N, C-alpha and C positions, 0 to 999 in steps of 0.2 A: 084361337087357342089361348088359354089362360096361362098364368105364370107357372103353374104346375106342369103343363104341357111343354112349355119352353124349357124348363129345367130338365125334363125327361129327354127331350131332343138333344140338349147340350150334353148331358151325361152319356147318352148313347153315342154321340159323335166323338166325345173324348175317349170313351172305351174302345171304339172302333179304331181310332187313330193309334192308340197305345197297342192294340192287338196287331195292327199292320206293322208298326215299328218292330215289334217283338217277333214277328213272323207267325202269329197265331191265327189271324183271320184272313179272309180274302173271299173273292167270289167263288161260287161253286163251279167246278169244271167237270164236264162229263168225261169219265175215264176213257170211253171209246174214242173220243176225239184226240186225246193225248196219246193213247197206246197205238193209234193208227199212224202217228207221225213218224217219218223216217229217222228222225234224230233220237228216238227212244231206243236205248240199248238194253234195258232190263226194266223189270217191274218189281219194286220192293212192295210186298203185299202182306197183309195180315192173314191171308189165305182163306178168306171167306169163299164159299163156293162160287158166287158170282164173279168175284175178282179173279179166281183161278181160271174160270171159263173165258173171261174177257182177255186175260193175258195170253192164253193159249190160242184163242181165235185170231189174235193179231200176231201170233208166232213170236212172242216176246219172252225171253228167258226170265224165270221168276227167282226172286230172293224171298224166301219164306220167313216170316216173323210172326208165327201164330201165338195166340194167347189163350182163347177159351172156346168152348162149344165144339163145333166141327173143325175148327182151324188146325189143331194139331194133327188130326187124321188127314185132312187135305194136304198139309205140309209133308206128311209122311209119303203120300202118293206123289207129290210134286218132286221130292228129292230122291226117294229110294225106290219107288215102284215104276213111275213113268220116266224118271230121269230128265225132267224138263226144267230143273232149277236146283237151287242149293238152299239148305236150311241154315239160317243164322243161329249161332249158339248163344243162348242167353247166359248171363252170369248167375251166381247163386241167389241173387235178388230178383231174377227174372228179367233183367235188363240186357239188351244187346248193346254192347259198347261200340264206340266210334270205330275202333280198329277192326273189330269183327265185321261190322257192316261194310267198311271199306274193302276188306279182304273178299267178302262175298260178292260185292259188286264187281270188283276186278276179276274175280274167278269166272263169273258168268259172261263177262264182256271180253276178257283178254286171256284168261287162264287156260290151262290144259283141258279143262272140262268143257270149254266153250263149244268146240266142234261137236262133241258128243251130245251136248244139250240141244244145240240147233238141229242136229240130225234127228234126235228123238222127237222134238217138237214137230218137225216136218212129217215124220212117220205117223204120229198120232193125228195130225191134221188130215193126212191122206185117208186114214182109217175112218175118221169122222165124216169126211166128205163122201166116201164110199157108202157108209151106213145111211146117210141122209139123202143120197141121190135116188132117183126113181129106180125101184127094184132093190134098193139096199135094205138091210135089216131094220133100221129105224123107220124107214118109209113104209115097209110092209107091215110092221107092227102098228103104226098109226092108222094105216088103211084098215087093218083088221079090227082095231079098236072102234073106229068110226062105224064100220059095218055092224059090229056087235051092238053099238048104241042105237043105230038106225033100226035094228030088228026088234028092239024092245017095245 
């Protein structure tokens, strides 16, 4: 490796060390491994569809902090329709402040809504399990879809 390659490696190492000190970087962690851990009390999420499904599949209350695309709609369902979490309120600049985030985390983990949220999560999970079990609506729909494809 020439001097240019050495400089690039040095610069990358320095940037990575700076990022780690400032809390910017780190190794990628699969969210399923984290959400499955018994120490997890809630999931602060941007409310992308996959994140919502992951949180619900591990029965973790959600704190919604949506920004764009499908996220605001998903957050509406999380907080107001399904009742499986709370939506953090952003200020007029679109930023969720420290106090608001702390309030939301405490509310889903310790607050009055905690029991209702946990009960709602369990109810939705039971419905999903029923739908995907043999003979359930999702199971039957997939079977019918496969049969339709096989007949073409």
